[in-house]
PANU-812686 format. One record per residue (C-alpha): x, y, z. Coordinates in pm, whole numbers, plus 50000, padded with zeros to 5 digits. Layout:
N
XYZ
...
# end
This chain:
425
481261455444915
483671483944851
483521521744836
486051540344626
486491578044635
487401590244288
487371626044422
487521638344781
486651671344951
488631694045180
487131701645524
486111737345594
488441754445845
486841755946189
488301790646252
485941805445991
482911795646202
484441810846515
484991844146340
481411844646214
480021837246560
481991865846716
480901891046452
477231881246472
477221882146852
478571917646849
476031928846590
473091914046779
474251930147103
474581964146933
471101961246783
469641950147116
471011982047268
470612006246977
467361994246820
466312009146486
469172033946479
471712005646502
469911986546226
470002016845997
473702021746069
474461985745969
472311989145657
474352019245547
477712004445644
477261969445502
474851974445211
475322011045126
471622017145186
470562051745306
466952051245188
463772042945377
463762009945561
460032003645525
458981998345165
455932020745121
452802009944935
453672034744663
457192021044623
455831985844624
453411993744340
456122011344142
458491981944172
455811957544062
454961979343762
458581977843641
458621939643625
458141926743266
454841908943208
456441876443093
458481874643413
455351881943616
453661852443444
456571829543531
456521840643894
452751835643914
453181800743766
455701791344034
453661807044314
450551787844210
452441754644223
453911762844563
450511772844698
448811741344567
451421719144730
451251738345060
447461735445060
447771697945006
450161696245301
447731715745518
444961691145433
447001663745603
447041682945934
443981670646118
442421680346446
441111652146663
439021644546970
438921611547160
437371597647477
440561584147634
438581567447913
434941571048017
434401607748102
437821620247987
437841638347653
441131649647498
441881665747167
444381681646932
444211715546763
446341731546490
447051768446558
449231789946330
451831812446488
450861849146514
453761863546314
456551851746088
459731867445956
460721856445605
464301862045492
464881863545116
468531861545003
469641887844758
473411890644763
475121873444469
471781862544321
468241876244345
466341847244498
462821853544373
461851817744453
462751821144821
460151848444859
457551825744703
458521795544913
458511812445251
455721838145231
453251816245039
453691787445281
453181810145583
450021824745429
448581790345353
449311780245714
447191809845826
449881832345979
448171866446037
451261888546000
454301883045779
457341905845759
459711900245468
463251913645431
465871911445159
469291927545100
469281960144908
471351971444613
472912006244656
470552033544533
468092006844411
466811987944712
465321953344686
465281941544322
461881947344159
461241910444084
461691901244450
459331929244554
456771916444301
457081881344445
456701894244802
453671914644700
452101885844508
452401863944817
450831891745029
453651900345267
452231924745523
455461944445570
458541946345348
461791960045489
464791971345284
467171951045498
469461921345465
471961902545677
472041900846054
470311934546080
467321921545883
467041890846104
467271912046420
464671936946296
462131909246234
462871893246570
462321925646759
459381937946550
461211970046456
460001995646199
456321989046270
456461951346244
455261925246490
457951905646679
458381873246489
457341840446645
459411822046384
462181831346140
462411812645811
464341813545487
467851806445362
470761830545394
474511833145411
476651821345702
476001853245901
472241850445859
472331813745959
474391821646267
472061849946370
469091826346350
470991800446552
471821825746825
468251838646841
466691803946856
464771801447180
463791837947180
462101829346851
461531797546658
463461790646340
462861767746046
466171749246093
469901753246155
471121759145802
474561755645647
475631758945283
473281742345036
474271707044934
473221681844671
473841645044597
473201626044274
472901588344258
473511575743903
473951541943739
474931530843388
471631543643243
472361579843333
473721606543100
477131619543209
476351653543059
473091656443251
474641644843578
477551669043539
475241698543485
472981688543774
476021689144002
477521721043859
474171739143878
474131733244253
477811741644298
477141776544161
475251784744481
478561793244649
482111782944723
481071762945032
478281743144863
479141705844858
478021684144568
478381646344567
478071619544302
477441583844411
477611559744119
477671522544053
479351528043715
483031537943698
482861549143333
479991572743409
481731586543719
485011594243542
483111609443250
481211632543487
484491644143643
485861652343298
482711670843188
482271691243507
485291713343440
484171723443091
480631729643216
481971752543487
484181771043240
481131779143027
479361797343311
479381835443342
480871852843644
480411852143939
478831817743886
482021803743734
484261812044027
481721800044282
481181766944104
484881761344032
485841766144397
482961744844525
483831717144281
487531718044363
487191720044742
483811705044834
482841679844564
483181642244606
482721613744359
482091580044518
482021546444339
479941518044487
479601481644391
475831478444439
472741500144456
472211490244821
475691502944898
474911535144711
471741539444917
473681534045240
476201560845140
473411585045051
471581579445380
474831585545567
475351618945391
471651628445438
471771654445159
469581684945133
468771676244771
468901640144650
468571631944283
468311596544144
469121589143781
468991551343782
466861521243700
463861510843910
462931544544060
460281529244287
462981508544458
464921540244539
461781558444657
461021530344901
464631524545011
466071559445070
465381574245413
467481605645472
467111636045247
465491670245239
463791665544903
464001637044653
464101641044274
463441609244079
464401602943718
466311620143441
463331642443355
463461657843704
466121681743834
466831699844157
466581732343963
462831725943922
462491722444298
464591753344358
462341775344146
458941763744023
457691728344084
455971733444420
457541714344712
459471738144932
463131745344861
463991756045217
465501722945324
467771707845592
471501710045517
474711696245668
473211662145741
470191675645929
467921655445698
468671626345933
466191641046183
464111668346018
462371677845697
462091710445507
459941741345544
456211734145527
452911746245666
453711724245968
456621747146064
454231776746097
451681756846296
451571746446660
450061712446733
448501717247075
446361695047295
443401700547529
441411679547774
438341679947998
436751654048224
433541647848417
433241640748790
433631603048760
436751605148546
438191632448769
437761610049075
439751581148927
442411603948779
442851621649114
443381589249309
445951575349066
447711608749014
448101613949390
449601579249441
452091582749153
453021618049267
453871606949620
456031578449493
457881604649286
458191627149591
455981654749442
453621662349730
452251694149574
451041674549272
449381649249501
447491675949697
446401694149380
444951661349254
443261652849585
441461686249595
439361671949309
438131644849549
436481668949793
433331672949594
433461640249402
431481608449462
433311581349655
# end
């Protein structure tokens, strides 16, 4: 077995992460001290926004009215698919009750969090789909209060299509905020919101770092880095299709890695040749983002066998994994580490990013080794309960006291033995 790198990537400088951490820490400290006034100051300084922070019902209706009807239909189509898939996920989350031993009943309940903060990116691109993915999933999970934020455009605010998506998904509060200040506002429950129990949604490096720093005070969906995508392709794949599937993910940003793992050298070299012309055909700023990502972050890896290709893929644990190869069922059963899997030439990551239903908020930077993507489960607490009768309490008390004393935990032993005072012997 042999692995050959036909193209390699450059590592991201570590100093960049240090700078981001310092900036975010300062911003969070200022907002902790200055509250809403500090948030408004950052909104004006960083986004040029001087308007109202809370999007009023009137402004919400006006924004929705400006969205063309055909675009509304497309957004409704995507939202319906996302909702159907989230409802199917919720149906797998059962509650249970079992008699563990005679007289001891224990159970499991599923309880949604009380409030969620949904971040919708809106810098270079207007991420309509992120509003659908996060808010819809939280609503299906049963979250009572959802605050949504998104970066503003100067003198415009949140783009109308994003507002329509937020409204369609029934966000309870929409704030004209992006960046670290938007994350902090949801965490603290500023501007009439409820403090978030969990923060979800993709964002840039500053947003990701803010979520990381606030984790513990609030829950988060995951530690997120730049989006990444891997394609496995054999001799049956189309080089043109594979090239565009890679380039379409590279346009996310200059730090977005894309990887091709192939068992066919001719296909791999053809993809490398086609990628440049595909990138050149893109408009700006997509072209520059994709060109830099391809030059600095892309890798093309040649493997001798499909098993070797699967091992490489599992090691990378990509956010998005696409297979364009023979025997798709073999790949479905073999692959073990990915955020979301796209099987066959008729399927593309772009479908998952926008309209097909399974959530596009997924683990990046290898985190797919130990976690999955955003789902109704992320908004739900699996909790347990128990009760017992006198007979069960007697036996539990005796055994608990003995184990506790061996451990040196006398208080536990005495708490258990109190249950013996009025129990049968």
